[in-house]
N, C-alpha and C positions, 0 to 999 in steps of 0.2 A: 504493500500500500504506500509506503514512504517513497519507493522508487517512482510510482505513478505520479505522486504529488510533485516530486522534484522535476519530472519531465514537463508537467503542466506549468511550473513556475519558471523554467529556463528553456525557452524555445531554441531549437537547434537550427532553424532556418528562417529566412525572411523572403518575401516576394517583393521584387523591386523592378521598376521600369528603367529602361536605358535607351539612349539613342546611339546606335552603332553605324559606322560608315561601312557599308557592304557593297561589293561590286556585283552587278547583275550581268550574267552571261545570257544574253537574249538571242535565241535562235530564230532566224527568219524562215528556215526550212529544216526538216529533219533529214539531213544528209551527213551522216557521221563520217564517211570517208573524207569528204572535203573539210569537215570541221577539224578532224585530226591534223590534216596538212596545214590548214590556216592557223590553228592554234600554235603549232610548232613554230611557224614564222613569227607570230606575235611574241611568243616567249623568248625567242632569240633576240628580238629587239629590246625587250625590257625584262630580263629574268628576275630581277629583284621584286618587281611588281607582282609577279605571279606566284613566287615561292611561298607556299603555305598560306595562300590568300583564301579566306573564307568567301564563298560566292553563293548567290541565289541563281539557280537554273530556271530560266523563263522560256517556256514553250507555248505560252498562251496565244501568241501571235502567229503560230504556224497554221497553215490551212488544214481544214478538216480532211481533205483528200490527199494529204501529204503522205510520205512514206510511213510505214508502221514504226512505232517507237520501241527501240531496244534500250530501255532505261539502264539496265545493268551495264551495257557497253558504253552508254553515254557517260555514266559515272566513272567508269574505268578510264575513259579518254581524259576527262578532267583531272583525275588524280595522277595520271601518267605525266601530265604537264605541270604538276605541282600545286594544283588548286584543290580546295577542300569544300565540296558541295554540302551546304547546310539544309537546303530546302528546295522544293520544286514549285514554281509558279505555273499553274495550269488551270484550265477550265473544262477540258474534256474528261468525262467520267472514266474513260479508259485509261487516260494518263494518271488521273488521281488514284485509281485502283492499283496501277503499277507501282506508284510511289509508296502506297501503304503496304504493298506486299514486300517492299524492301526496307520498311521502317524509316522511310524518308519523309520528313515533314512536308506538308502541302500548304501553300499560302495562296490566296486569291489575288487577282490584279487589284491594285489600290487606287489607280488613277493619279498617283503622285507624279510630279514633274521629274523626268529623268533626262540626263544628257550623256552623250558619248564620252568615254574617257580617252583623253589624248595621251598616247604613249610617245615617248621621246627615244628614238633609236639610238643605240650606242654610236658614238662618234668614231668613224673608221678612217677619217682623213688625218694623215700625219703632217703637221705643219713643218715648213722648212726649218732646219736647225738654227739658222741665224736670225730668224724672224723674232722681233720683239712683240710681246702681247700689246694689243691696242687698248687704250683706256676707254671704258664705256661707263658713263655716269650712271649712278643709281637711279632707278625709276622711283619717283616720288608721287604718292597719291595723297591728296589733301581732303578728299571727301569720303564719307562712310561707304563701306562696301556692303551692298545689300545681299540678301539671300538670292542664290541663283547666279550671281555675278562671279566671273573668274578674271583674275589679274595675273599676268605672266611677265616677269622681268627676265628677258632672254639675255644671257651672257653677262648679267650684272646682279646687283643687290636690289631688293624691293623694300621701300620705306613707306609705311602707311601712317599718316598723321591723324587717323580717326578710327572709329570702331569698325570691327569686322563681324558682321552678323552670322548667326547660325545658317548653314546652307551656302555660304560664300566660300570661295576657294582662292588661296594665294599660292603662286608658284614662282620660284626663282632659281636660276642657275647658281646664284650666290647666296648671301645671307638674307634673312627676312627680319625686318624691324617693324613692330606694331606699337605705336604710341597711343594706345587705347585698348579697350577690351577685345580680346581675340576669342571669338566664339565659333568661328567656322573652321575650315581646314587650312593648314599651312604646310607646304611641301618645299623645303629648301634643298639646294644641291641636286636638283632633279637630273642633271647631266652626269651624276656620279661623283660630285665634289664632296668628299667625306669631311672636309674642313669647314663646310658651311654650318652656320648656326641660326637659331631662331631666338629673337628677343621680343618680349611683350610686357606691357604694363599690367595686364590682367590676363592670367592664363585660365581660359575656360573653353578650350578648343574641342572640336569634334574629333579631330585627328591631327597629329603632328608627324612629320616625316622628314628625314635627312638621308639623301642618297639611297632612297628606297627602303630604309629601315623606319618603322613607324610604331606609334602607339595610338590607340583609339580612346574615346572618352571614358569608357568603362575602366580602363587602366589609369588614366590621368586623374579621374576623380578620387582615387585612393591616395594620391600623392599629397603630402602636406602643403605643397606649393599651389594647389588648385585655388584659383581666385586671387593669386598674388603675382607680383612682378617676378618674371622668371626668364632665365636663358636656358636654351636646350642645345646640347651638342652631342656628337657621336663618339662614344668611347667603347672600343672593342666590339663594334657592331651592335651596340645597345644605346638607345637614347638615354642621356643622363640629364636630369633637371637640377638646376641650382638657382638660388635666389640672386636677384640683381642687387 
């Protein structure tokens, strides 16, 4: 009886909501042969992006008269290229039943706004040995960055003098500075620059990434620096947060 009372007084779990940044792999047709080939090409362009990346498989936009779905093979192709399928987005009863048979979660279409992810291929051009790097001034943004907006500083640093809303995205080949609340996504060193850093006056990001290594909001919320002035750098392939 005492053991039962202790369990009632000390819950061992909590139910919590969270906003995670997940990639959606949306198929336009069920053609697994070409999917395998095209995924291999994409992974070669940006291997860090795909490695152990949690994804949602979306087949709700495939035509009803499309090829039959071999879900087991589809999952195998995704895992072969480093991705981790978490759920299937589908409307067809046949597809939903196939997912349930494999213990794969099913989610319905949400109608939320989505945009294609821009991958930046690895730079294969070798500059002349005697060439001096040209100076590119930092890209400075003085207005707030709204949800759905994307700002990219190509070949330089990005400085934002205002707030960055949830759903917005900052990308830079160099450092990222945010002199206001950072609630969206910030990806620095996207060309592979492991020396890039992220600086913000208020860390409340949905995702932080440096040279393809990232942390999402669920991890960031556990850090004591959540909501504080923070700098983020890459140490031994792990993002490290420290106070400004």
